[in-house]
C-alpha positions in Angstrom: -39.7 -67.2 -27.2 -41.1 -71.0 -27.0 -39.0 -73.5 -25.3 -39.4 -77.1 -26.7 -39.0 -79.3 -23.5 -39.1 -82.5 -25.4 -35.9 -81.8 -27.3 -32.7 -83.2 -26.3 -30.9 -81.6 -23.9 -26.9 -80.9 -24.2 -24.6 -83.2 -22.3 -21.9 -82.1 -19.7 -19.2 -82.0 -22.5 -21.2 -79.4 -24.5 -21.6 -76.8 -21.7 -20.2 -73.3 -22.6 -17.6 -71.8 -20.2 -18.8 -69.1 -18.1 -16.4 -66.8 -19.6 -17.9 -67.7 -23.1 -21.2 -66.9 -22.0 -20.0 -63.8 -20.6 -18.5 -62.4 -23.8 -21.9 -62.9 -25.6 -23.9 -61.1 -23.0 -23.9 -57.1 -23.7 -22.7 -55.0 -20.9 -25.2 -53.2 -18.9 -25.4 -49.6 -18.6 -23.9 -47.9 -15.6 -26.8 -46.9 -13.2 -26.0 -43.6 -11.2 -27.5 -42.7 -7.9 -29.7 -40.1 -9.3 -31.2 -42.7 -11.8 -31.8 -45.4 -9.2 -34.5 -43.4 -6.9 -36.1 -42.0 -10.3 -35.7 -44.7 -13.1 -38.0 -42.8 -15.6 -35.7 -39.7 -15.3 -38.8 -37.7 -14.7 -37.9 -34.2 -13.0 -40.3 -34.2 -10.0 -38.8 -31.5 -8.4 -41.5 -29.4 -5.6 -41.1 -26.4 -7.8 -43.4 -28.1 -10.5 -46.2 -29.0 -7.8 -46.1 -25.6 -5.9 -49.2 -24.1 -7.5 -51.3 -27.3 -7.9 -54.4 -27.4 -5.2 -55.8 -30.5 -4.2 -59.3 -30.5 -2.8 -60.3 -33.7 -1.0 -63.7 -34.0 0.5 -64.0 -36.6 3.7 -67.4 -37.7 4.2 -68.2 -39.2 8.0 -68.8 -43.1 8.1 -72.4 -43.5 6.5 -75.1 -45.7 8.0 -75.0 -48.8 5.6 -71.0 -48.8 6.0 -68.4 -50.4 8.4 -64.6 -50.4 8.5 -63.4 -54.1 8.6 -60.8 -54.5 11.5 -58.8 -57.1 9.5 -58.4 -55.2 6.3 -59.0 -51.8 7.5 -61.4 -51.1 4.3 -64.8 -49.4 4.2 -67.5 -51.8 3.1 -71.2 -51.8 2.5 -73.3 -53.4 5.3 -74.1 -56.6 2.8 -70.5 -57.3 3.3 -70.6 -58.0 6.9 -69.6 -61.3 8.3 -69.3 -61.0 11.9 -68.4 -59.0 14.9 -65.4 -59.6 17.1 -64.3 -57.9 20.2 -62.0 -55.7 18.2 -64.7 -54.6 15.8 -66.4 -55.9 12.3 -65.3 -58.4 9.9 -66.3 -58.6 6.5 -66.6 -61.8 4.3 -63.7 -61.7 2.2 -61.4 -61.7 5.7 -63.6 -64.2 7.5 -63.2 -66.8 4.4 
């Protein structure tokens, strides 16, 4: 909804009481402890994931890569900015 900031504002006598405003606002639904942890109400039990296998291939550091000691991301050599006593710093972190 657009707001017209040029429109005249209400004066102090036109303000509604807090009780009148609360009556117009619909009541919120009650959230149980179970719903608070899982707002989408999805069933994420471990039994559903028991038969799933995850295969992850971890590669060793490549010659053209370095790990920035500031952001801890693996970057390509062209993103190298400078070396500190702790290790390499990328251009984004040096900026």
